[in-house]
C-alpha positions in Angstrom: 29.6 -66.4 12.4 27.7 -68.8 14.7 26.3 -67.2 17.8 27.7 -68.3 21.1 25.3 -70.3 23.4 23.4 -68.4 26.0 25.1 -68.3 29.4 23.9 -71.1 31.8 22.2 -70.2 35.0 24.1 -70.3 38.3 24.5 -73.9 39.2 22.7 -74.9 42.4 24.8 -75.7 45.4 23.6 -79.3 45.3 24.6 -79.6 41.6 28.1 -78.2 42.3 28.4 -80.5 45.3 27.7 -83.5 43.1 30.5 -82.5 40.7 33.1 -81.8 43.4 32.4 -85.2 45.0 32.7 -86.9 41.6 35.9 -85.0 41.0 37.4 -86.3 44.2 37.0 -89.9 42.9 38.4 -89.3 39.4 41.2 -86.8 40.0 44.0 -89.0 38.8 47.2 -87.8 37.1 48.7 -85.3 39.4 48.0 -81.5 39.1 48.1 -81.4 35.3 45.6 -84.2 35.0 43.3 -82.8 37.7 43.4 -79.3 36.1 42.7 -80.8 32.8 39.6 -82.6 34.2 38.3 -79.4 35.7 38.9 -77.4 32.5 37.2 -80.0 30.4 34.1 -80.2 32.6 33.7 -76.7 34.1 34.8 -74.7 31.0 33.9 -76.8 28.0 31.0 -79.0 29.1 29.1 -77.1 31.9 30.3 -73.6 30.9 30.2 -72.5 34.5 33.4 -70.5 34.1 35.2 -68.9 31.1 38.7 -69.8 30.0 40.0 -66.4 31.0 38.4 -66.6 34.5 39.7 -70.2 34.9 43.2 -69.2 34.0 43.1 -66.1 36.2 42.3 -68.3 39.2 44.9 -70.9 38.1 47.6 -68.3 37.9 47.0 -67.2 41.5 47.0 -70.8 42.7 50.3 -71.5 40.9 51.9 -68.8 43.0 50.9 -70.4 46.3 52.5 -73.2 48.3 50.4 -76.3 48.3 48.6 -78.4 45.8 47.5 -76.0 43.0 44.7 -78.3 41.7 43.0 -78.6 45.1 43.4 -74.8 45.6 42.0 -74.1 42.1 38.9 -76.3 43.0 38.6 -74.3 46.3 38.9 -71.0 44.4 36.2 -71.9 41.8 33.9 -73.3 44.5 34.3 -69.9 46.3 33.5 -68.0 43.0 30.3 -70.1 42.6 29.0 -70.2 46.1 31.1 -68.2 48.5 32.9 -69.6 51.5 30.7 -72.7 51.8 31.3 -73.4 48.1 35.1 -73.1 48.5 35.1 -75.3 51.6 32.9 -77.9 49.9 35.0 -78.0 46.8 38.3 -78.2 48.6 37.3 -80.8 51.1 35.6 -83.1 48.6 38.6 -82.8 46.3 40.6 -84.5 49.1 38.1 -86.6 51.1 37.7 -89.6 48.8 41.4 -90.0 48.5 41.8 -89.9 52.3 39.6 -92.9 52.8 41.0 -94.7 49.8 44.5 -94.1 51.0 43.6 -95.2 54.5 42.3 -98.5 53.3 45.3 -99.0 51.1 47.7 -98.2 54.0 46.0 -100.8 56.2 46.3 -103.3 53.3 49.9 -102.3 52.8 51.0 -103.0 56.4 48.9 -106.2 56.7 48.8 -108.1 53.5 50.9 -105.9 51.1 48.8 -105.8 47.9 50.6 -102.8 46.4 51.8 -104.6 43.1 48.3 -105.7 42.3 47.0 -102.2 43.1 49.5 -100.7 40.6 48.4 -103.1 37.9 44.7 -102.4 38.4 45.4 -98.7 37.6 47.3 -99.6 34.4 44.5 -98.3 32.1 44.1 -95.0 34.0 47.6 -93.6 33.4 47.5 -93.6 29.5 44.1 -92.0 29.7 45.5 -89.3 32.0 48.4 -88.6 29.5 45.8 -88.1 26.8 43.8 -85.7 29.0 46.9 -83.7 29.9 47.9 -83.4 26.2 44.4 -82.2 25.2 44.3 -79.7 28.1 47.7 -78.3 27.1 46.5 -77.8 23.6 43.2 -76.2 24.6 44.7 -73.9 27.3 47.5 -73.0 24.8 45.1 -72.0 22.2 43.4 -69.6 24.6 46.5 -68.2 26.3 49.4 -68.1 23.8 48.3 -64.9 22.1 51.7 -63.5 20.9 55.2 -64.5 20.0 56.2 -63.4 23.5 53.8 -65.9 25.0 55.1 -68.7 22.8 58.7 -67.8 23.8 57.9 -67.9 27.5 56.1 -71.2 27.2 59.1 -72.7 25.3 61.6 -71.2 27.8 59.5 -72.6 30.7 59.5 -76.1 29.3 63.2 -76.1 28.5 64.0 -74.6 31.9 62.1 -77.2 33.9 62.8 -80.2 31.6 66.5 -79.7 30.7 67.9 -77.4 33.3 65.8 -78.5 36.4 65.0 -74.9 37.2 62.9 -74.8 40.4 59.2 -74.2 39.7 59.0 -71.0 41.9 61.9 -69.5 40.0 60.1 -70.1 36.7 56.9 -68.4 37.9 58.9 -65.5 39.3 60.8 -65.2 36.1 57.6 -65.2 34.1 56.2 -62.5 36.3 59.3 -60.4 35.8 59.0 -60.8 32.1 55.3 -59.7 32.3 56.3 -56.6 34.3 59.0 -55.6 31.8 56.7 -56.2 28.9 54.0 -54.0 30.4 56.5 -51.3 31.2 58.3 -51.1 27.8 55.6 -52.1 25.3 52.2 -50.4 24.8 50.4 -53.8 24.4 52.9 -56.4 25.6 51.0 -59.6 25.1 47.6 -58.8 23.9 48.0 -57.0 20.6 45.2 -58.0 18.2 43.5 -60.2 20.8 41.0 -57.8 22.4 38.0 -58.8 20.2 38.9 -62.4 20.4 39.2 -62.3 24.1 35.8 -60.5 24.4 34.1 -63.0 22.2 35.6 -65.9 24.1 33.9 -64.6 27.3 30.4 -65.0 25.8 28.2 -67.9 26.8 29.6 -68.6 30.3 28.1 -68.1 33.8 31.3 -66.7 35.3 33.5 -64.4 33.2 36.2 -61.8 33.8 33.4 -59.2 33.9 31.4 -61.0 36.7 31.3 -59.2 40.0 31.7 -61.7 42.9 30.3 -60.5 46.3 32.7 -59.9 49.1 35.7 -58.9 47.0 38.2 -56.3 48.0 40.2 -55.8 51.3 38.4 -55.8 54.6 40.4 -55.4 57.8 37.7 -56.9 60.1 37.2 -59.9 57.8 40.9 -60.5 57.6 41.3 -60.5 61.4 38.3 -62.8 61.7 39.6 -65.2 59.1 43.1 -65.4 60.7 41.6 -65.9 64.1 39.4 -68.8 62.9 42.4 -70.3 61.1 44.5 -70.1 64.3 41.7 -71.7 66.3 41.3 -74.5 63.7 45.0 -75.1 63.9 45.1 -75.3 67.7 41.8 -77.2 68.4 42.8 -80.6 67.1 46.2 -80.4 68.7 44.5 -79.7 72.1 42.2 -82.7 71.6 45.2 -84.9 70.8 46.8 -83.6 74.0 43.8 -84.6 76.0 42.9 -88.0 74.4 45.9 -89.4 72.5 49.0 -91.1 74.1 52.5 -89.5 73.9 51.6 -85.9 73.2 55.1 -84.9 72.2 54.8 -87.2 69.2 51.6 -85.6 68.0 52.9 -82.1 68.6 56.0 -82.9 66.5 53.8 -84.4 63.8 51.6 -81.4 63.5 54.5 -79.0 63.5 56.4 -81.0 60.9 53.5 -81.2 58.4 52.4 -77.6 58.9 55.9 -76.6 58.0 55.9 -78.9 55.0 52.6 -77.4 53.8 54.0 -73.9 53.9 57.0 -74.7 51.8 55.5 -76.8 49.0 56.1 -74.3 46.3 56.1 -76.2 43.0 54.0 -79.1 44.1 54.6 -82.4 45.9 57.9 -83.2 44.1 59.4 -80.1 45.6 58.7 -81.0 49.2 59.0 -84.8 49.1 62.9 -84.9 49.3 62.6 -82.8 52.5 59.8 -85.0 54.0 61.7 -88.2 53.0 64.9 -87.0 54.6 63.4 -86.0 57.9 60.9 -88.9 58.2 63.3 -91.6 57.1 66.7 -90.5 58.4 65.8 -88.4 61.5 62.4 -89.6 62.8 62.8 -93.3 61.5 59.0 -93.6 60.8 59.6 -95.6 57.7 62.3 -97.0 55.4 63.5 -95.5 52.1 61.8 -98.4 50.3 58.5 -97.8 52.1 58.8 -94.1 51.1 59.0 -95.1 47.5 56.0 -97.4 48.0 54.1 -94.5 49.4 54.9 -92.4 46.3 53.6 -95.2 44.2 50.4 -95.2 46.2 50.1 -91.5 45.7 50.6 -91.8 42.0 48.0 -94.5 41.5 45.1 -93.1 43.7 42.9 -90.1 43.1 43.6 -86.8 44.8 46.7 -84.6 44.9 50.1 -86.2 45.0 50.8 -84.4 48.3 48.6 -87.1 49.9 51.9 -89.0 50.0 52.4 -87.0 53.2 49.3 -88.7 54.7 51.0 -92.1 54.0 54.1 -90.9 55.9 51.8 -89.8 58.8 50.2 -93.2 58.8 53.5 -94.9 58.9 54.7 -92.5 61.6 51.8 -93.4 63.9 51.9 -97.1 63.0 55.7 -97.4 63.7 55.9 -95.2 66.7 53.1 -97.0 68.5 54.3 -100.5 67.8 52.1 -101.4 64.9 48.9 -99.8 66.0 46.5 -99.5 63.0 44.2 -97.2 65.0 47.0 -94.7 65.8 48.4 -95.1 62.3 45.0 -94.0 61.0 44.9 -91.1 63.5 48.4 -90.1 62.2 47.0 -90.2 58.6 44.0 -88.0 59.5 46.1 -85.5 61.5 48.6 -85.2 58.7 45.9 -84.6 56.1 44.3 -82.0 58.3 47.5 -80.0 58.9 48.7 -80.4 55.3 45.5 -78.9 53.8 44.5 -76.3 56.4 46.9 -73.7 55.0 45.5 -74.2 51.5 42.0 -73.1 52.6 43.5 -70.1 54.4 45.4 -69.0 51.3 42.3 -69.1 49.1 39.6 -67.8 51.4 41.8 -64.9 52.5 43.5 -64.2 49.2 40.8 -64.8 46.6 38.7 -61.7 47.4 41.8 -59.5 47.0 42.8 -61.1 43.6 39.2 -60.8 42.3 39.1 -57.1 43.3 42.3 -56.5 41.2 41.3 -58.6 38.2 41.2 -55.5 35.9 44.5 -54.1 37.0 46.5 -53.8 33.8 49.9 -54.6 35.3 48.5 -57.6 37.2 46.8 -58.8 34.0 50.1 -58.5 32.1 51.9 -60.5 34.8 49.3 -63.2 35.0 49.1 -63.4 31.2 52.8 -64.3 31.0 52.5 -66.7 33.9 49.8 -68.5 32.0 52.2 -69.0 29.1 54.8 -70.4 31.5 52.1 -72.7 32.9 51.6 -74.2 29.4 55.3 -75.1 29.3 55.0 -76.6 32.8 52.0 -78.7 31.7 54.0 -79.9 28.7 56.8 -81.0 31.0 54.4 -82.9 33.2 52.9 -84.6 30.2 56.4 -85.6 29.1 57.3 -86.8 32.6 54.2 -88.9 33.1 54.2 -90.1 29.4 57.8 -91.4 29.8 56.8 -93.4 33.0 53.7 -94.8 31.2 55.2 -95.6 27.9 58.7 -96.7 29.1 57.9 -98.2 32.6 61.3 -100.1 32.6 63.1 -96.7 32.5 65.4 -96.6 29.4 64.0 -94.8 26.4 64.6 -97.6 24.0 62.3 -98.9 21.2 62.4 -102.4 22.7 61.2 -101.1 26.1 58.2 -99.3 24.7 55.0 -100.5 26.4 52.7 -100.9 23.4 49.4 -101.4 25.2 49.9 -98.1 27.0 50.7 -96.3 23.7 47.7 -97.8 22.1 45.5 -96.6 25.0 46.9 -93.1 24.8 45.9 -93.0 21.1 42.5 -94.5 21.7 41.9 -92.0 24.5 42.8 -89.1 22.3 40.5 -90.3 19.7 37.6 -91.0 22.1 37.9 -87.6 23.9 38.8 -85.3 21.0 37.2 -86.9 18.0 34.1 -88.5 19.5 33.9 -86.2 22.5 33.0 -88.9 25.0 32.2 -87.9 28.5 35.4 -87.5 30.5 34.2 -89.3 33.6 32.7 -92.1 31.5 36.1 -92.5 29.8 38.0 -92.7 33.0 35.7 -95.5 34.2 36.2 -97.3 30.9 40.0 -96.9 31.2 40.0 -98.3 34.8 38.0 -101.3 33.5 40.4 -101.7 30.6 43.4 -101.7 33.0 41.7 -104.3 35.2 40.9 -106.5 32.2 44.5 -106.3 31.0 45.8 -107.2 34.4 43.5 -110.2 34.7 44.2 -111.4 31.2 47.9 -111.1 31.7 50.7 -109.3 29.8 50.6 -112.0 27.2 47.4 -110.7 25.8 
């Protein structure tokens, strides 16, 4: 049996910083695609974190409101370099998309180049479908350890795909199954997997056995963190009150997006109907068609899909102040800040507690079953995105199949799996392929 590679040394903060910045520019494909990119790079290529540790962090993030991929980056950044690592990872995950989206919003309300923008990203979406499929297979190989795991994964997929079961209910149901399995079976989901799990932990910098400084409950730390969070929430609002016109508008904007951030269980698609209803029908910041355009912008730019809320904030400032680009930009920045502030609080407050309880048998059983449910959710996202890529016209008919996209999915699977091309390199190649196809025309 081949010996596992030696564990790599702890990455320097500068090295991690370069990766988090790069991730912010290539994180296409929604949460499943973003998680797949992190898994491919951090687990398989760099070996900074083991599969089990990665999935342990992912399971916690899946339980939280907010964008799970951004929170997972924050969690892993915290594991590697403490609070500064978590802040760097979480901020850089979002920051590139903020400036890209700001530029696109200005273009959208001035010259309206959205159709051309969607065409430029034509090559990226098939590549993301391939990345998601490979990630689902790799995560499934590590986490589906028993018939119970397979049954939960299948039930999760059928529940969300056919029955439209809300994502939080799927996670709660999986957790309940894990508790029952732990209570009534001696080894509910890990029979025969102990040796395999131990071997899978070898050769990584961070494993389930790694002791991270600062874990466990600390009352003074909790009070200090919550006080800082409250101050960070109130300070920008106070500055807006002093410097920006029409303070009631800004107060309403911050309250609205803070509330939205706290109820985004299940990702952006769970909160978008609420945001759309309020911003379109009650606040009249934008039209229904503009809301759909904002969703298209979010789908075709890097970063979490919840950045659609930043588009809504831009349109709110732009519309309320009579077409002011400056106040539209301020609305986008304020919306981004108040949307993501709770995400950092959840991770930097909760991660030390989760790490401290990582060897709790009951918690491990629950998180193990939740991981299986996550495999089903990733499959659903792959099917959802795959349908929109392969059948952009809508109907699932042979005549409507977009053959160039199908071909690029197959080419991407071959390049990434068979030839093991660098993921970041392939994303760049895919973007260029989409641009070439757009310039050459659909008659190519």
